[in-house]
FIMI-282422 format. One record per residue (C-alpha): z, x, y; residue in one letter. Coordinates in steps of 0.5 Angstrom, whole numbers. Example, Ala and Ser with C-alpha at 12.3 -4.5 7.8 and 13.67 -1.06 7.14 Angstrom:
REM FIMI-282422
+-------+-------+-------+------+
!    c3 !    c1 !    c2 ! type !
+-------+-------+-------+------+
!    16 !    25 !    -9 !    a !
!    14 !    27 !    -2 !    s !
+-------+-------+-------+------+
REM end
This chain:
REM FIMI-282422
+-------+-------+-------+------+
!    c3 !    c1 !    c2 ! type !
+-------+-------+-------+------+
!     0 !     0 !     0 !    m !
!     1 !     2 !     7 !    s !
!     7 !     6 !    11 !    t !
!    11 !     3 !    16 !    i !
!    15 !     6 !    21 !    l !
!    21 !     2 !    24 !    i !
!    24 !     4 !    31 !    i !
!    30 !     0 !    33 !    d !
!    37 !     1 !    35 !    d !
!    39 !    -5 !    31 !    d !
!    41 !    -2 !    24 !    i !
!    42 !    -9 !    21 !    a !
!    35 !   -11 !    23 !    s !
!    32 !    -4 !    21 !    c !
!    35 !    -5 !    14 !    r !
!    33 !   -12 !    13 !    m !
!    26 !   -11 !    15 !    l !
!    26 !    -5 !    10 !    q !
!    28 !    -9 !     4 !    m !
!    22 !   -14 !     6 !    h !
!    17 !    -9 !     7 !    f !
!    19 !    -5 !     1 !    q !
!    19 !   -11 !    -3 !    g !
!    11 !   -12 !    -2 !    q !
!    10 !    -5 !    -4 !    g !
!    10 !    -2 !     3 !    h !
!    13 !     5 !     4 !    s !
!    18 !     4 !    10 !    v !
!    21 !    10 !    15 !    a !
!    26 !     8 !    20 !    l !
!    28 !    11 !    27 !    a !
!    33 !     8 !    31 !    h !
!    30 !    11 !    38 !    s !
!    24 !    13 !    41 !    v !
!    25 !    20 !    40 !    d !
!    27 !    20 !    33 !    e !
!    21 !    16 !    31 !    g !
!    17 !    21 !    35 !    l !
!    20 !    27 !    31 !    a !
!    17 !    24 !    24 !    q !
!    10 !    26 !    26 !    v !
!    10 !    32 !    22 !    d !
!    13 !    28 !    16 !    r !
!     9 !    21 !    16 !    i !
!     3 !    18 !    19 !    q !
!     4 !    11 !    19 !    p !
!    -1 !     5 !    19 !    k !
!     4 !     0 !    22 !    i !
!     9 !     2 !    28 !    i !
!    14 !    -4 !    29 !    i !
!    17 !    -2 !    36 !    l !
!    23 !    -5 !    39 !    d !
!    23 !    -6 !    47 !    i !
!    30 !    -5 !    49 !    r !
!    34 !     1 !    46 !    m !
!    39 !     6 !    49 !    p !
!    35 !    12 !    52 !    g !
!    28 !    11 !    53 !    r !
!    26 !     4 !    52 !    s !
!    20 !     2 !    47 !    g !
!    16 !     0 !    53 !    l !
!    17 !     7 !    56 !    e !
!    16 !    11 !    50 !    g !
!    10 !     7 !    48 !    l !
!     5 !    12 !    51 !    p !
!     8 !    18 !    48 !    d !
!     8 !    14 !    41 !    i !
!     0 !    12 !    42 !    k !
!    -1 !    19 !    44 !    l !
!     3 !    22 !    38 !    t !
!     0 !    16 !    33 !    f !
!    -7 !    15 !    35 !    p !
!    -9 !    11 !    29 !    n !
!    -3 !     7 !    28 !    s !
!    -2 !     0 !    30 !    r !
!     4 !    -2 !    34 !    i !
!     7 !    -9 !    34 !    l !
!    13 !    -9 !    39 !    m !
!    19 !   -14 !    38 !    i !
!    24 !   -16 !    43 !    t !
!    30 !   -21 !    44 !    a !
!    28 !   -22 !    51 !    f !
!    22 !   -27 !    53 !    h !
!    20 !   -23 !    59 !    d !
!    13 !   -25 !    61 !    m !
!    12 !   -18 !    65 !    n !
!    14 !   -14 !    59 !    s !
!     9 !   -17 !    55 !    t !
!     3 !   -16 !    59 !    i !
!     5 !    -9 !    60 !    q !
!     6 !    -8 !    53 !    a !
!    -1 !   -10 !    52 !    m !
!    -4 !    -7 !    57 !    q !
!    -1 !     0 !    55 !    d !
!    -4 !    -1 !    48 !    g !
!     1 !    -5 !    44 !    a !
!    -3 !    -9 !    38 !    d !
!     2 !   -15 !    38 !    d !
!     8 !   -18 !    41 !    y !
!    13 !   -21 !    37 !    i !
!    20 !   -25 !    39 !    h !
!    27 !   -24 !    36 !    k !
!    30 !   -27 !    32 !    p !
!    24 !   -25 !    28 !    i !
!    20 !   -30 !    24 !    d !
!    18 !   -26 !    17 !    l !
!    12 !   -30 !    16 !    t !
!     9 !   -29 !    23 !    e !
!    11 !   -22 !    23 !    l !
!     7 !   -21 !    16 !    d !
!     1 !   -25 !    19 !    a !
!     1 !   -19 !    25 !    a !
!     2 !   -14 !    20 !    v !
!    -4 !   -16 !    16 !    n !
!    -8 !   -17 !    22 !    k !
!    -6 !   -10 !    24 !    a !
!    -8 !    -7 !    17 !    l !
!   -15 !   -11 !    17 !    l !
!   -16 !    -8 !    24 !    s !
!   -16 !    -1 !    21 !    q !
!   -23 !     1 !    18 !    s !
!   -26 !     8 !    15 !    d !
!   -29 !    10 !    21 !    s !
!   -34 !    14 !    16 !    a !
!   -37 !     7 !    14 !    d !
!   -37 !     4 !    21 !    d !
!   -43 !     2 !    25 !    i !
!   -44 !     6 !    31 !    q !
!   -47 !     3 !    37 !    i !
!   -50 !     8 !    42 !    e !
!   -50 !     5 !    49 !    s !
!   -53 !    11 !    52 !    s !
!   -60 !     9 !    48 !    l !
!   -60 !     3 !    53 !    f !
!   -62 !     3 !    60 !    s !
!   -60 !    -2 !    65 !    d !
!   -67 !    -6 !    64 !    s !
!   -66 !    -5 !    57 !    d !
!   -60 !    -9 !    57 !    l !
!   -63 !   -15 !    60 !    n !
!   -69 !   -16 !    56 !    t !
!   -71 !   -19 !    49 !    m !
!   -70 !   -15 !    43 !    v !
!   -72 !   -17 !    36 !    g !
!   -76 !   -14 !    30 !    s !
!   -77 !   -20 !    26 !    s !
!   -84 !   -23 !    25 !    s !
!   -82 !   -29 !    30 !    a !
!   -80 !   -24 !    35 !    m !
!   -86 !   -20 !    35 !    r !
!   -91 !   -26 !    35 !    d !
!   -87 !   -28 !    42 !    i !
!   -88 !   -21 !    45 !    f !
!   -95 !   -21 !    43 !    k !
!   -96 !   -28 !    46 !    l !
!   -92 !   -26 !    53 !    i !
!   -97 !   -20 !    53 !    g !
!  -103 !   -25 !    52 !    r !
!  -101 !   -31 !    57 !    v !
!   -97 !   -26 !    63 !    a !
!  -104 !   -25 !    67 !    q !
!  -106 !   -32 !    66 !    s !
!  -104 !   -38 !    71 !    p !
!  -103 !   -43 !    66 !    a !
!   -97 !   -47 !    65 !    s !
!   -92 !   -45 !    59 !    v !
!   -87 !   -49 !    55 !    l !
!   -82 !   -45 !    52 !    i !
!   -78 !   -49 !    46 !    t !
!   -72 !   -48 !    42 !    g !
!   -65 !   -49 !    41 !    e !
!   -60 !   -48 !    46 !    s !
!   -58 !   -41 !    47 !    g !
!   -64 !   -38 !    44 !    t !
!   -66 !   -34 !    50 !    g !
!   -72 !   -39 !    53 !    k !
!   -70 !   -36 !    60 !    e !
!   -71 !   -29 !    58 !    l !
!   -78 !   -31 !    55 !    v !
!   -80 !   -34 !    62 !    a !
!   -77 !   -28 !    66 !    r !
!   -81 !   -23 !    61 !    a !
!   -87 !   -27 !    62 !    i !
!   -86 !   -27 !    70 !    h !
!   -85 !   -19 !    70 !    l !
!   -91 !   -18 !    66 !    s !
!   -95 !   -22 !    70 !    s !
!   -99 !   -20 !    77 !    e !
!   -93 !   -24 !    80 !    r !
!   -88 !   -19 !    78 !    a !
!   -86 !   -17 !    85 !    s !
!   -85 !   -25 !    87 !    g !
!   -79 !   -29 !    86 !    p !
!   -77 !   -32 !    80 !    f !
!   -73 !   -38 !    81 !    i !
!   -70 !   -42 !    76 !    a !
!   -68 !   -50 !    76 !    i !
!   -63 !   -53 !    71 !    n !
!   -66 !   -60 !    71 !    c !
!   -60 !   -63 !    68 !    a !
!   -55 !   -60 !    72 !    a !
!   -56 !   -65 !    78 !    l !
!   -57 !   -72 !    80 !    v !
!   -64 !   -74 !    81 !    e !
!   -63 !   -75 !    89 !    t !
!   -60 !   -68 !    89 !    l !
!   -65 !   -65 !    84 !    l !
!   -71 !   -68 !    88 !    e !
!   -68 !   -64 !    95 !    s !
!   -67 !   -58 !    91 !    d !
!   -74 !   -58 !    88 !    m !
!   -78 !   -60 !    94 !    f !
!   -73 !   -59 !   100 !    g !
!   -71 !   -64 !   105 !    h !
!   -71 !   -65 !   113 !    e !
!   -65 !   -66 !   117 !    k !
!   -62 !   -73 !   117 !    g !
!   -66 !   -75 !   110 !    a !
!   -60 !   -77 !   107 !    f !
!   -52 !   -77 !   108 !    s !
!   -50 !   -70 !   109 !    g !
!   -57 !   -67 !   110 !    a !
!   -54 !   -64 !   117 !    v !
!   -60 !   -59 !   117 !    s !
!   -67 !   -58 !   114 !    k !
!   -67 !   -54 !   107 !    q !
!   -73 !   -51 !   104 !    t !
!   -74 !   -53 !    97 !    g !
!   -75 !   -48 !    91 !    k !
!   -82 !   -50 !    90 !    f !
!   -83 !   -47 !    97 !    a !
!   -79 !   -41 !    95 !    l !
!   -82 !   -39 !    89 !    a !
!   -89 !   -39 !    93 !    n !
!   -93 !   -33 !    90 !    n !
!   -88 !   -32 !    84 !    g !
!   -85 !   -36 !    78 !    t !
!   -81 !   -43 !    78 !    i !
!   -77 !   -44 !    71 !    f !
!   -75 !   -51 !    70 !    l !
!   -70 !   -51 !    65 !    d !
!   -68 !   -57 !    61 !    e !
!   -75 !   -60 !    63 !    v !
!   -74 !   -66 !    58 !    g !
!   -68 !   -69 !    62 !    e !
!   -72 !   -71 !    68 !    l !
!   -72 !   -78 !    70 !    s !
!   -79 !   -82 !    70 !    l !
!   -79 !   -82 !    77 !    n !
!   -78 !   -74 !    78 !    m !
!   -83 !   -73 !    72 !    q !
!   -89 !   -77 !    77 !    a !
!   -87 !   -72 !    82 !    k !
!   -87 !   -66 !    78 !    l !
!   -94 !   -68 !    75 !    l !
!   -97 !   -68 !    82 !    r !
!   -94 !   -61 !    84 !    v !
!   -98 !   -59 !    77 !    l !
!  -104 !   -63 !    79 !    q !
!  -105 !   -62 !    86 !    e !
!  -100 !   -56 !    88 !    k !
!   -97 !   -60 !    93 !    e !
!   -91 !   -64 !    95 !    f !
!   -87 !   -67 !   100 !    i !
!   -80 !   -66 !   102 !    p !
!   -75 !   -71 !   102 !    v !
!   -75 !   -75 !   108 !    g !
!   -81 !   -71 !   110 !    g !
!   -88 !   -74 !   112 !    k !
!   -93 !   -68 !   112 !    s !
!   -95 !   -65 !   105 !    t !
!   -93 !   -58 !   103 !    q !
!   -97 !   -53 !    98 !    t !
!   -95 !   -48 !    93 !    t !
!   -98 !   -43 !    88 !    n !
!   -92 !   -42 !    84 !    a !
!   -93 !   -41 !    77 !    r !
!   -89 !   -46 !    73 !    v !
!   -86 !   -45 !    66 !    i !
!   -81 !   -50 !    63 !    a !
!   -76 !   -50 !    57 !    a !
!   -73 !   -55 !    53 !    t !
!   -69 !   -56 !    47 !    n !
!   -71 !   -63 !    45 !    i !
!   -77 !   -66 !    41 !    n !
!   -82 !   -68 !    46 !    f !
!   -87 !   -71 !    41 !    s !
!   -81 !   -76 !    40 !    d !
!   -80 !   -77 !    47 !    q !
!   -87 !   -79 !    49 !    v !
!   -87 !   -84 !    43 !    k !
!   -81 !   -87 !    46 !    e !
!   -84 !   -87 !    53 !    g !
!   -78 !   -83 !    55 !    q !
!   -83 !   -77 !    57 !    f !
!   -90 !   -78 !    61 !    r !
!   -95 !   -76 !    56 !    e !
!  -100 !   -73 !    61 !    d !
!   -94 !   -69 !    64 !    l !
!   -93 !   -66 !    57 !    f !
!  -100 !   -64 !    56 !    y !
!  -100 !   -61 !    63 !    r !
!   -93 !   -57 !    62 !    l !
!   -96 !   -55 !    55 !    q !
!  -102 !   -51 !    56 !    v !
!   -99 !   -45 !    53 !    v !
!   -93 !   -47 !    48 !    n !
!   -88 !   -41 !    46 !    s !
!   -83 !   -43 !    40 !    h !
!   -77 !   -39 !    39 !    i !
!   -74 !   -40 !    32 !    p !
!   -66 !   -41 !    32 !    p !
!   -62 !   -34 !    30 !    l !
!   -61 !   -37 !    23 !    r !
!   -68 !   -36 !    22 !    e !
!   -69 !   -29 !    24 !    r !
!   -62 !   -26 !    22 !    k !
!   -66 !   -19 !    22 !    e !
!   -65 !   -19 !    29 !    d !
!   -58 !   -19 !    29 !    i !
!   -57 !   -12 !    29 !    f !
!   -61 !   -10 !    35 !    d !
!   -58 !   -16 !    39 !    l !
!   -51 !   -14 !    37 !    t !
!   -53 !    -7 !    40 !    q !
!   -56 !    -9 !    46 !    v !
!   -50 !   -15 !    47 !    l !
!   -45 !   -10 !    46 !    l !
!   -47 !    -5 !    50 !    s !
!   -48 !   -10 !    56 !    r !
!   -41 !   -12 !    55 !    a !
!   -38 !    -5 !    55 !    n !
!   -42 !    -4 !    62 !    k !
!   -40 !   -10 !    65 !    e !
!   -32 !    -9 !    63 !    m !
!   -32 !    -2 !    63 !    n !
!   -30 !    -1 !    56 !    r !
!   -33 !     4 !    51 !    n !
!   -33 !     0 !    44 !    v !
!   -38 !     4 !    40 !    s !
!   -37 !     2 !    33 !    r !
!   -37 !    -5 !    29 !    v !
!   -34 !    -5 !    22 !    t !
!   -39 !    -6 !    16 !    i !
!   -35 !   -12 !    14 !    d !
!   -36 !   -15 !    21 !    v !
!   -43 !   -14 !    21 !    m !
!   -44 !   -17 !    14 !    q !
!   -40 !   -23 !    17 !    a !
!   -45 !   -23 !    23 !    l !
!   -51 !   -23 !    19 !    c !
!   -48 !   -28 !    14 !    d !
!   -46 !   -33 !    19 !    y !
!   -51 !   -39 !    21 !    e !
!   -50 !   -38 !    29 !    w !
!   -51 !   -46 !    31 !    p !
!   -50 !   -43 !    38 !    g !
!   -55 !   -38 !    37 !    n !
!   -56 !   -32 !    41 !    v !
!   -51 !   -34 !    47 !    r !
!   -46 !   -36 !    41 !    e !
!   -46 !   -28 !    39 !    l !
!   -46 !   -26 !    46 !    e !
!   -40 !   -30 !    47 !    n !
!   -36 !   -27 !    41 !    v !
!   -38 !   -20 !    42 !    l !
!   -36 !   -21 !    50 !    i !
!   -29 !   -23 !    47 !    k !
!   -28 !   -18 !    42 !    s !
!   -29 !   -12 !    47 !    v !
!   -25 !   -16 !    52 !    a !
!   -19 !   -16 !    47 !    i !
!   -20 !   -10 !    43 !    a !
!   -15 !    -4 !    43 !    t !
!   -19 !     1 !    40 !    r !
!   -26 !     3 !    40 !    d !
!   -28 !    -1 !    34 !    v !
!   -30 !    -9 !    33 !    i !
!   -26 !   -10 !    27 !    s !
!   -25 !   -17 !    23 !    a !
!   -18 !   -19 !    27 !    d !
!   -22 !   -19 !    33 !    l !
!   -27 !   -24 !    30 !    i !
!   -26 !   -32 !    30 !    p !
!   -24 !   -34 !    23 !    d !
!   -30 !   -39 !    22 !    k !
!   -35 !   -33 !    22 !    i !
!   -30 !   -28 !    18 !    i !
!   -30 !   -33 !    13 !    q !
!   -37 !   -31 !    11 !    h !
!   -35 !   -24 !     9 !    i !
!   -37 !   -24 !     2 !    p !
!   -31 !   -25 !    -3 !    e !
!   -31 !   -23 !   -10 !    h !
!   -36 !   -28 !   -14 !    i !
!   -32 !   -31 !   -19 !    e !
!   -37 !   -36 !   -22 !    q !
!   -43 !   -33 !   -25 !    r !
!   -49 !   -38 !   -25 !    p !
!   -53 !   -38 !   -31 !    e !
!   -58 !   -43 !   -29 !    h !
!   -64 !   -41 !   -24 !    t !
!   -62 !   -47 !   -19 !    e !
!   -55 !   -44 !   -19 !    d !
!   -58 !   -37 !   -17 !    i !
!   -62 !   -40 !   -12 !    c !
!   -56 !   -41 !    -8 !    q !
!   -54 !   -34 !    -7 !    l !
!   -56 !   -29 !    -2 !    s !
!   -60 !   -23 !    -4 !    l !
!   -53 !   -19 !    -3 !    q !
!   -49 !   -23 !    -7 !    d !
!   -54 !   -23 !   -13 !    i !
!   -54 !   -15 !   -12 !    e !
!   -46 !   -15 !   -12 !    k !
!   -46 !   -20 !   -18 !    l !
!   -51 !   -15 !   -22 !    h !
!   -48 !    -9 !   -20 !    i !
!   -41 !   -12 !   -23 !    q !
!   -44 !   -14 !   -29 !    r !
!   -47 !    -7 !   -31 !    v !
!   -41 !    -4 !   -29 !    l !
!   -37 !    -8 !   -34 !    e !
!   -43 !    -7 !   -40 !    a !
!   -42 !     0 !   -39 !    a !
!   -35 !     0 !   -40 !    d !
!   -34 !     3 !   -33 !    g !
!   -38 !     9 !   -35 !    h !
!   -41 !    11 !   -28 !    k !
!   -46 !    15 !   -31 !    g !
!   -49 !    10 !   -35 !    k !
!   -49 !     5 !   -30 !    t !
!   -53 !     9 !   -25 !    c !
!   -58 !    10 !   -31 !    e !
!   -59 !     3 !   -32 !    i !
!   -59 !     1 !   -24 !    l !
!   -63 !     7 !   -22 !    g !
!   -59 !    10 !   -17 !    i !
!   -55 !    16 !   -15 !    s !
!   -47 !    17 !   -16 !    r !
!   -46 !    17 !    -9 !    p !
!   -50 !    11 !    -8 !    r !
!   -46 !     7 !   -13 !    l !
!   -39 !     9 !   -10 !    r !
!   -42 !     6 !    -3 !    r !
!   -44 !     0 !    -7 !    l !
!   -37 !    -1 !   -10 !    i !
!   -33 !     0 !    -4 !    k !
!   -38 !    -4 !     0 !    q !
!   -37 !   -10 !    -5 !    y !
!   -30 !    -9 !    -7 !    q !
!   -32 !    -9 !   -14 !    l !
!   -27 !    -8 !   -19 !    s !
!   -28 !    -3 !   -24 !    e !
!   -26 !    -3 !   -32 !    p !
!   -20 !     1 !   -34 !    p !
!   -24 !     6 !   -38 !    e !
!   -28 !     8 !   -31 !    s !
!   -21 !    11 !   -28 !    e !
!   -21 !    17 !   -33 !    s !
!   -29 !    18 !   -32 !    e !
!   -31 !    24 !   -27 !    p !
+-------+-------+-------+------+
REM end
């Protein structure tokens, strides 16, 4: 199991915790002051340090920086009988991993210890994220190596120089605005403005004013003349997000802009013109909307001169690694952090999760992880349970029929096959490697990656 160092001047509490953790198979060392705990650096390298805040001499808070420096690879759990908000904040800012109040709830403490142990990983197996590989412009562009993304990149290249309207479809969070920006930046209009409007964010009266502008006194609150975004986007691109939410009245006015390149501000009498290129996006099924009379068919065809569909992230999981690199680098830059590693089990969970919120959800998970990380690695304890539960467990049931096997991923099938071969070879690694056609180092890595159980005979085999 693991070595735990308990630093607390309360001898009875120390003994109680020592018996508790020894009963779980842990090795436990005791110290009754910060200096006594620091003196054990040559004797032990604890994975967990349970540190009391209030002690004679240096308090736990005062000693925390030295303890972090002396035991850099240890996780530190602070305990205190005093419910002090400022102490809690200070402890977390100084690098504590958790903060538990006395009287100690052993269930809560066990959960904190298990979480801290989960956060420790073999750095040799962690996935390195090289932020230096990405420039500022790279962090705001699209990434992906899947065939679907390659097709989108090709389409951007073909349509960028055309003035044709583009309709970008896809679920929420797939990156539709990034596609629109990429088209704009690859076109002759790149030096012009890129103006975005969320068509679902404003009521109709305000949306019309936002799009086309208004004259002074046009409505209550119109104390001055305002230029609309279609005018501001002249010589550039206007991006209409969630265009499917437009009312029929606004659809008619948008159709006129697309057909005639002209509009009238709210309360105005004279017509204004625009040469802005229109790129629209939606996450709804326009065909159904048209059939139900909720969206004008003529506007639909005007918007969809060119269509670009972005598949959901669950259909292009090969992009998750590239996205993780860029999004993590962006989060580091924004928060001035240097979280440069992701554990293998976390990356596996990210790849197995279905991502109903798509790229936006992945970005939010990584931003939160960077914000609360106490080390330079994203480990399983930083990831929401709904995602971590996708880390593959040992496969207990072995499907015997093809229809059952089809429910497994390729990784599950590989894991199952290696386990079966190990058992068939009675744990003999040489025979196992020969059957699988792989090297011994490769077999060891796979056994470790999949946490495979080895038959007893394999323990004596070199």
